[in-house]
C-alpha positions in Angstrom: 0.0 0.0 0.0 1.3 3.4 -1.0 2.1 5.7 1.9 1.7 9.4 1.9 4.9 11.5 1.8 5.3 13.8 4.8 3.8 17.3 4.1 1.9 16.1 1.1 -1.8 15.2 0.8 -3.5 12.8 -1.5 -5.9 15.5 -2.7 -3.3 17.6 -4.4 0.1 16.9 -5.9 2.4 19.9 -5.0 4.5 19.3 -8.2 1.5 19.3 -10.5 0.1 22.6 -11.8 -3.5 23.0 -10.6 -6.2 23.2 -13.2 -7.4 26.7 -13.7 -11.0 25.6 -13.6 -10.4 23.2 -10.7 -11.0 20.2 -12.9 -14.6 21.0 -13.3 -16.3 19.9 -16.6 -18.8 22.3 -18.0 -22.0 21.3 -19.6 -23.7 23.2 -22.5 -25.7 25.5 -20.2 -22.7 26.2 -18.0 -20.5 27.0 -21.1 -23.1 29.2 -22.5 -23.4 31.1 -19.2 -19.6 31.3 -19.0 -19.4 32.8 -22.5 -22.2 35.2 -22.0 -20.5 36.5 -18.9 -17.8 37.9 -21.1 -20.3 40.4 -22.5 -20.3 42.0 -19.0 -16.7 43.2 -19.5 -16.1 46.7 -20.8 -13.2 45.8 -23.2 -15.5 43.6 -25.1 -18.1 46.3 -25.6 -15.4 48.9 -26.3 -14.1 46.8 -29.1 -17.6 46.3 -30.5 -18.6 50.0 -30.3 -15.3 51.2 -31.7 -15.6 48.6 -34.5 -18.9 50.1 -35.5 -17.3 53.6 -35.4 -14.6 52.3 -37.7 -17.2 50.7 -39.9 -19.0 54.1 -40.2 -15.7 55.8 -41.0 -15.1 53.2 -43.8 -18.5 54.2 -45.2 -17.6 57.9 -45.0 -14.4 57.3 -46.9 -16.2 55.2 -49.5 -18.8 58.0 -50.1 -16.0 60.7 -50.3 -14.1 58.6 -52.8 -17.2 58.0 -54.9 -18.0 61.7 -55.2 -14.3 62.6 -55.8 -13.8 60.0 -58.6 -17.3 59.6 -60.1 -19.1 62.9 -59.6 -16.3 65.5 -59.8 -14.0 63.3 -62.0 -10.8 64.0 -60.0 -8.4 61.1 -60.5 -5.9 61.5 -57.7 -5.9 58.3 -55.7 -2.5 58.8 -54.1 -3.2 62.4 -53.2 -6.4 61.4 -51.3 -4.3 59.6 -48.7 -1.6 62.3 -48.4 -3.5 64.2 -45.7 -3.9 61.1 -43.7 -0.2 60.1 -43.7 0.8 63.7 -43.0 -1.5 63.8 -39.9 -0.1 60.5 -38.7 3.5 61.8 -39.1 2.6 65.1 -37.4 0.9 63.5 -34.4 2.3 60.0 -33.8 5.8 60.3 -35.3 6.3 63.4 -33.1 5.0 61.4 -30.1 7.4 58.6 -30.9 10.3 61.0 -31.3 9.7 62.4 -27.8 10.2 59.0 -26.2 13.6 57.9 -25.0 15.4 54.6 -24.7 14.4 51.4 -26.5 10.9 52.8 -27.2 12.2 55.9 -28.9 12.1 56.7 -32.6 15.8 56.1 -33.4 15.9 52.8 -31.5 12.8 51.5 -33.3 14.1 52.5 -36.7 17.4 50.8 -35.9 15.9 47.6 -34.7 12.7 47.2 -36.7 12.7 49.9 -39.3 12.9 47.8 -42.4 9.8 45.9 -41.4 7.8 49.1 -41.1 9.0 50.1 -44.5 7.4 47.0 -46.0 4.2 47.6 -44.1 4.1 51.2 -45.3 4.6 50.2 -48.9 1.7 47.7 -48.6 -0.5 50.3 -46.9 0.2 53.0 -49.5 -0.4 50.8 -52.5 -3.5 49.2 -50.9 -5.1 52.7 -50.4 -4.1 53.7 -54.0 -5.6 50.5 -55.5 -8.9 50.7 -53.7 -9.2 54.4 -54.3 -8.5 53.9 -58.0 -11.2 51.2 -58.2 -13.8 53.9 -57.7 -13.1 55.2 -61.2 -14.1 51.9 -62.8 -16.6 50.0 -60.7 -19.6 50.6 -58.5 -19.7 51.5 -54.8 -21.6 48.3 -53.9 -19.1 46.1 -55.8 -16.2 47.6 -53.9 -17.8 47.1 -50.5 -18.7 43.5 -51.3 -15.2 42.7 -52.7 -13.7 44.1 -49.5 -15.2 41.0 -47.8 -12.5 38.9 -49.4 -10.1 40.1 -46.8 -12.0 38.1 -44.1 -10.8 34.6 -45.2 -7.3 35.9 -45.8 -7.2 37.3 -42.3 -8.5 34.0 -40.9 -5.7 32.1 -42.7 -2.9 34.5 -41.8 -4.0 34.6 -38.2 -3.8 30.8 -37.9 -0.4 30.6 -39.8 1.4 33.8 -38.6 -0.2 34.6 -35.2 -1.0 30.9 -34.4 -4.6 31.8 -33.4 -6.7 28.7 -32.7 -10.4 29.3 -33.3 -13.1 27.7 -31.1 -16.5 26.5 -32.3 -18.0 29.8 -31.0 -15.8 31.8 -33.3 -16.7 29.6 -36.3 -20.4 30.1 -35.5 -20.0 33.9 -35.3 -18.1 34.0 -38.6 -20.9 31.9 -40.2 -23.6 34.2 -39.0 -21.7 37.3 -40.3 -21.3 35.6 -43.7 -25.1 34.9 -43.8 -25.6 38.7 -43.3 -23.3 39.4 -46.3 -25.3 36.9 -48.3 -28.5 38.7 -47.5 -26.9 42.0 -48.7 -25.8 40.4 -52.0 -29.3 38.9 -52.5 -31.0 42.2 -51.9 -28.6 43.8 -54.4 -29.5 41.2 -57.1 -33.2 41.6 -56.5 -33.0 45.4 -56.9 -31.5 45.0 -60.3 -29.4 48.2 -59.9 -27.8 49.4 -63.2 -24.1 48.9 -63.6 -22.0 52.1 -63.6 -18.9 52.1 -65.7 -19.6 48.6 -67.0 -16.9 48.6 -69.8 -14.1 48.8 -67.3 -15.8 47.2 -64.3 -13.6 44.1 -64.3 -10.5 46.3 -64.0 -12.0 48.1 -61.0 -13.0 44.8 -59.4 -9.5 43.4 -59.7 -7.9 46.6 -58.3 -10.3 46.4 -55.3 -9.5 42.6 -54.9 -5.8 43.1 -54.7 -6.2 46.1 -52.4 -8.4 44.0 -50.1 -5.7 41.3 -49.9 -3.1 43.8 -49.0 -5.3 45.3 -46.3 -5.8 41.8 -44.8 -2.0 41.3 -44.5 -1.7 44.8 -43.0 -4.4 44.0 -40.4 -2.6 40.9 -39.2 0.7 42.7 -39.0 -0.9 45.6 -37.1 -2.5 43.2 -34.6 1.0 41.6 -34.0 2.5 45.0 -33.4 -0.4 46.2 -31.2 -0.2 43.2 -28.9 3.6 42.7 -28.9 5.0 46.2 -29.0 2.9 49.4 -29.1 0.2 51.0 -31.2 1.9 54.4 -31.0 5.0 52.8 -32.4 3.0 51.3 -35.4 1.2 54.6 -36.1 4.4 56.7 -35.8 6.4 54.5 -38.1 3.5 54.3 -40.6 3.2 58.0 -40.6 7.0 58.5 -41.1 7.5 56.0 -44.0 4.0 56.3 -45.4 4.2 60.1 -45.8 7.6 59.7 -47.5 6.4 57.0 -49.9 3.1 58.6 -50.6 4.7 62.0 -51.3 7.2 60.5 -53.7 4.5 58.5 -55.5 2.3 61.6 -55.6 5.1 63.7 -57.1 5.9 61.1 -59.8 2.5 59.9 -60.8 0.0 62.7 -60.2 2.0 65.9 -60.6 0.1 66.9 -63.7 -3.3 66.3 -62.0 -2.2 68.7 -59.2 -1.3 71.4 -61.7 -4.5 71.0 -63.7 -6.9 70.8 -60.7 -9.0 73.9 -59.9 -8.3 74.4 -56.2 -11.1 76.9 -55.9 -13.6 74.1 -56.1 -14.6 74.0 -52.5 -16.7 70.8 -52.5 -13.7 68.8 -53.8 -11.4 70.3 -51.1 -14.0 69.5 -48.4 -14.2 65.9 -49.7 -10.4 65.5 -49.7 -10.2 66.9 -46.1 -13.1 64.7 -45.0 -11.5 61.6 -46.5 -8.1 62.3 -44.9 -9.6 63.1 -41.4 -11.8 59.9 -41.5 -8.8 57.8 -42.5 -6.7 59.3 -39.7 -9.3 58.6 -37.1 -9.8 55.1 -38.5 -6.1 54.3 -38.1 -6.0 55.9 -34.7 -8.8 53.7 -33.3 -7.5 50.4 -35.0 -4.8 49.5 -32.4 -7.3 49.7 -29.6 -9.7 47.3 -31.3 -6.9 45.0 -32.4 -5.5 44.8 -28.9 -8.9 44.1 -27.4 -10.3 41.7 -30.0 -8.0 40.9 -32.9 -7.8 41.3 -36.7 -10.6 38.8 -37.4 -13.0 40.5 -35.0 -12.2 43.8 -36.7 -12.9 42.4 -40.1 -16.3 41.1 -38.9 -17.2 44.5 -37.5 -16.3 46.2 -40.7 -18.8 44.0 -42.6 -21.5 46.4 -41.4 -19.9 49.2 -43.5 -21.8 47.6 -46.4 -25.1 48.4 -44.6 -24.0 51.9 -43.9 -23.0 52.4 -47.5 -26.4 51.2 -48.6 -28.1 53.7 -46.3 -25.9 56.4 -47.8 -27.0 55.2 -51.2 -30.6 55.3 -50.2 -30.2 58.9 -48.9 -27.9 60.3 -51.6 -28.1 58.0 -54.6 -31.8 57.1 -54.4 -31.3 53.3 -53.9 -34.5 51.3 -53.1 -35.1 50.3 -49.5 -35.1 46.5 -49.1 -35.9 44.6 -46.0 -32.9 42.3 -46.5 -30.6 45.3 -45.8 -31.8 45.4 -42.2 -31.7 41.6 -41.9 -28.1 41.7 -43.2 -27.2 44.3 -40.6 -28.9 42.3 -37.8 -27.2 39.0 -38.7 -23.8 40.7 -38.9 -24.1 42.3 -35.5 -25.3 39.0 -34.0 -22.3 37.3 -35.5 -19.9 40.0 -34.1 -21.4 39.5 -30.6 -21.1 35.7 -30.8 -17.5 36.0 -31.9 -16.6 38.5 -29.2 -17.7 36.3 -26.2 -14.4 34.3 -26.5 -11.1 36.0 -27.0 -8.4 34.6 -29.3 -4.9 35.2 -27.8 -1.9 35.1 -30.1 1.4 33.3 -29.6 4.2 35.9 -29.5 7.9 35.4 -28.9 8.8 37.6 -26.0 12.4 39.0 -25.6 14.7 36.9 -23.6 15.8 37.8 -20.1 18.2 36.3 -17.7 18.0 35.2 -14.1 21.0 35.3 -11.7 20.7 32.8 -8.9 23.0 32.9 -5.8 24.2 29.5 -4.7 24.3 29.0 -0.9 24.8 32.8 -0.4 28.3 32.7 -1.9 30.1 34.7 -4.6 29.5 31.9 -7.1 26.6 32.6 -9.5 24.6 30.6 -12.1 23.1 32.4 -15.0 20.2 30.9 -16.8 17.6 31.9 -19.4 14.4 33.0 -17.7 10.9 33.8 -18.9 10.0 37.3 -20.1 10.3 40.0 -17.5 8.6 43.2 -16.7 10.7 46.3 -17.3 10.6 49.2 -14.9 12.7 52.2 -14.0 16.2 51.3 -12.9 18.5 48.5 -13.9 16.6 45.5 -12.6 13.0 44.5 -11.8 11.6 41.6 -9.9 9.1 39.5 -11.9 6.0 38.7 -9.9 6.2 35.1 -11.0 9.4 34.5 -9.1 9.7 34.7 -5.3 11.6 33.3 -2.4 12.0 29.5 -2.3 13.7 27.6 0.5 15.8 30.6 1.7 17.3 31.5 -1.7 16.1 34.5 -3.7 15.5 34.7 -7.5 15.8 38.1 -9.1 15.0 38.7 -12.7 17.4 41.1 -14.4 17.6 42.5 -17.8 20.4 41.1 -20.0 22.1 44.5 -20.2 22.6 44.6 -16.4 24.2 41.2 -15.9 27.8 42.4 -16.2 27.1 45.2 -13.7 25.6 42.8 -11.1 28.4 40.2 -11.5 30.9 42.9 -10.5 29.0 43.6 -7.4 30.2 42.5 -4.0 29.5 39.0 -2.9 27.9 40.3 0.3 25.0 41.8 -1.7 21.8 39.8 -1.7 20.2 38.9 -5.1 
């Protein structure tokens, strides 16, 4: 017969990590109640509300682009985004430049600058492609083709961010896609005439490529927002984006700038409205990505199709169809279902080191430790490490190891 070890009980093994849920198995009703309890948390509702604000901003940008390109016949897709990148550079790049240390502008450029150059190239070209598409295809087609970014975000989140989706996420995505299907069906039943049909295929292809680029950018932005900092992302995008956008504007659209009648106030207001809406959209995005993720953001942006249809009803005299409201309701229900279970990502945290004293002598062992929490000063104690059997573990940054090894052996670590 097995005997109990002194100081240990049969009920709990001290060397086994306890189950977070206490080993309790949840039934269907218990799981449902547990999931619904997530809706009581403010970050969940903040992500949902801000997602709808971003969706409305997408609609505003779409309507501005439609009037600039189709109504006033001003073909300057790169120039439309120049105000946006300039505002990002003025606000967030300046903010980043005021920081010191590893989070400062020069340090970020030195360590990760080339990655942000690639992101800026993709962002500038995606904006240019989608904005150019308004010259060749319809507003509704562009909004529906933007939905192609959703499966791309799903795939990239699984491959790059190692997100593992639960059944509740799949159900939420399915309900959202049902909402998109209702919108497409309503558009078919209305029999709306095709605008710019002779070059519509070109516009659809431009929008499709732009949507794919936006999907890759969304995943990259989620990684930066959850691993580094949203201010860092916006600051670097403003820096490199304004440079690349300005160069492309000077080379490709210089003649349009010279020929444009700048006393046309409606066009100027549309350019300013587009730039401000785009700036606010990018400023909100890191908060939503940190709280929910790129997939949840793409689901929230599906409602922009409904807002664009409402804009078409008010401004372009579209017919009111009951399926529009069914589509919006299904999409919002899908967003709520998806939001009740978070999808954390797997990130590689920077390595840190742990110096352990051996029997309170001057001999030390240095080993690789889990990620630490930085604070003011040379070293900081991680809350996950404490005192065990009279010896003390102190988590130190790698840059401070040499300094501490030169310290006196009488100092306690």
